[in-house]
C-alpha positions as CSV (number, residue, x, y, z in Angstrom):
1,X,-60.3,-9.8,-85.9
2,X,-57.3,-7.4,-84.5
3,X,-54.9,-10.1,-83.4
4,X,-53.4,-13.0,-85.3
5,X,-55.3,-16.1,-84.8
6,X,-52.2,-18.1,-85.0
7,X,-49.6,-17.7,-82.2
8,X,-46.2,-19.5,-82.5
9,X,-44.7,-20.9,-79.1
10,X,-41.3,-20.5,-77.9
11,X,-39.2,-23.7,-77.8
12,X,-39.5,-23.4,-74.0
13,X,-43.4,-23.2,-74.3
14,X,-43.5,-26.1,-76.7
15,X,-41.4,-28.4,-74.2
16,X,-43.9,-27.4,-71.5
17,X,-46.8,-28.3,-73.6
18,X,-45.0,-31.8,-74.4
19,X,-44.3,-32.4,-70.6
20,X,-48.2,-31.6,-69.9
21,X,-49.5,-34.3,-72.1
22,X,-48.8,-38.0,-72.3
23,X,-50.3,-39.1,-75.7
24,X,-49.1,-38.0,-79.3
25,X,-48.4,-39.7,-82.7
26,X,-45.3,-41.0,-83.8
27,X,-44.3,-40.7,-87.6
28,X,-41.4,-43.1,-89.1
29,X,-40.3,-44.6,-92.4
30,X,-40.6,-48.3,-92.9
31,X,-39.4,-49.1,-96.3
32,X,-40.8,-46.6,-98.8
33,X,-43.7,-45.9,-96.7
34,X,-44.3,-43.4,-93.9
35,X,-46.3,-44.7,-90.6
36,X,-48.0,-42.7,-88.2
37,X,-49.1,-44.5,-84.9
38,X,-50.3,-43.2,-81.6
39,X,-48.0,-43.6,-78.7
40,X,-48.0,-42.5,-74.9
41,X,-44.8,-41.0,-73.9
42,X,-42.8,-38.8,-71.4
43,X,-40.4,-36.2,-71.3
44,X,-37.1,-36.8,-69.6
45,X,-34.6,-34.2,-67.9
46,X,-32.6,-34.2,-70.9
47,X,-35.6,-33.1,-73.3
48,X,-35.7,-36.3,-75.0
49,X,-39.4,-38.0,-75.8
50,X,-39.3,-41.5,-74.1
51,X,-41.5,-44.3,-75.2
52,X,-41.8,-48.0,-74.7
53,X,-42.4,-50.2,-77.5
54,X,-42.8,-54.1,-78.3
55,X,-40.9,-55.8,-81.4
56,X,-42.6,-55.0,-84.6
57,X,-43.0,-52.3,-87.2
58,X,-41.9,-49.2,-85.0
59,X,-39.0,-50.7,-84.0
60,X,-37.8,-52.1,-87.5
61,X,-38.5,-49.0,-89.1
62,X,-36.5,-46.8,-86.6
63,X,-33.5,-49.2,-86.9
64,X,-33.5,-49.0,-90.6
65,X,-34.0,-45.1,-90.6
66,X,-33.9,-43.2,-87.1
67,X,-35.5,-40.0,-88.6
68,X,-38.7,-39.4,-87.0
69,X,-41.4,-36.9,-86.2
70,X,-43.5,-36.7,-83.1
71,X,-47.1,-34.6,-82.8
72,X,-49.5,-33.7,-80.1
73,X,-52.3,-31.6,-80.4
74,X,-55.3,-30.5,-78.3
75,X,-58.5,-28.6,-78.9
76,X,-61.6,-27.3,-77.3
77,X,-64.6,-24.9,-78.7
78,X,-62.3,-21.8,-78.9
79,X,-58.5,-22.9,-78.8
80,X,-56.3,-25.6,-80.6
81,X,-52.5,-26.2,-80.1
82,X,-50.0,-28.3,-81.9
83,X,-46.3,-29.2,-81.0
84,X,-44.2,-30.9,-83.5
85,X,-40.9,-32.4,-82.7
86,X,-38.3,-33.9,-85.3
87,X,-35.4,-35.8,-84.4
88,X,-33.6,-39.2,-84.1
89,X,-35.1,-42.2,-82.7
90,X,-32.4,-44.2,-80.3
91,X,-33.1,-47.4,-78.6
92,X,-31.8,-47.4,-75.1
93,X,-30.1,-50.2,-73.9
94,X,-28.8,-51.5,-70.8
95,X,-28.8,-49.0,-67.8
96,X,-29.6,-46.3,-70.1
97,X,-33.0,-47.8,-70.4
98,X,-33.8,-47.3,-66.7
99,X,-34.7,-43.6,-67.3
100,X,-38.1,-45.1,-68.4
101,X,-38.6,-46.4,-64.8
102,X,-38.2,-42.7,-63.1
103,X,-40.8,-41.1,-65.6
104,X,-44.8,-41.3,-65.4
105,X,-44.7,-44.0,-68.5
106,X,-46.6,-47.1,-68.3
107,X,-48.3,-49.0,-71.1
108,X,-51.9,-47.8,-71.5
109,X,-52.5,-51.2,-73.2
110,X,-51.7,-54.4,-71.3
111,X,-49.1,-55.6,-73.5
112,X,-45.3,-56.4,-72.8
113,X,-43.3,-53.1,-74.2
114,X,-39.9,-54.1,-73.2
115,X,-38.0,-51.7,-75.6
116,X,-37.5,-48.1,-74.4
117,X,-36.9,-45.4,-77.3
118,X,-35.8,-41.7,-76.9
119,X,-36.5,-39.2,-79.6
120,X,-33.2,-36.7,-79.5
121,X,-35.1,-33.9,-80.7
122,X,-33.2,-31.6,-83.2
123,X,-36.1,-29.3,-84.0
124,X,-39.4,-28.5,-82.0
125,X,-42.1,-26.1,-83.0
126,X,-45.4,-25.2,-81.5
127,X,-48.7,-23.2,-82.2
128,X,-51.5,-22.1,-80.5
129,X,-54.6,-21.3,-82.7
130,X,-57.7,-19.1,-81.8
131,X,-60.6,-21.0,-83.8
132,X,-63.5,-19.4,-85.2
133,X,-66.0,-22.3,-86.1
134,X,-69.1,-20.5,-87.1
135,X,-71.0,-23.8,-87.8
136,X,-70.8,-24.4,-84.1
137,X,-73.3,-21.7,-83.7
138,X,-75.5,-22.3,-86.6
139,X,-79.0,-23.4,-86.0
140,X,-79.9,-26.3,-88.7
141,X,-83.4,-27.1,-89.4
């Protein structure tokens, strides 16, 4: 293979990929454990990842330790991509929470999610991968 199968994205490309998706995984601390949960999200005009959540372990964990990581990925037969953002989770209150009303952000699961959280991203990275999955072309008998 002549070209590198892994290609880093620029920050702008990584943000564009985040804007094109709406489902990812949030990693946060809760006491002495790291938790990973799926969330639906949107990116606002200030390059923050915005999501809604109910009272519970996510909100408690982020209140105790605001350091979080967020990841999205996508793949098909030939390519894959991954974007990882790290930053600080902040619960938006009062009029600041209305930012969520102007975004394509609605709960996927019909539960009450009154808390709006913004991930203030301090670091973002993305990579594209050219996949070589020889087992998909094998004929197993």
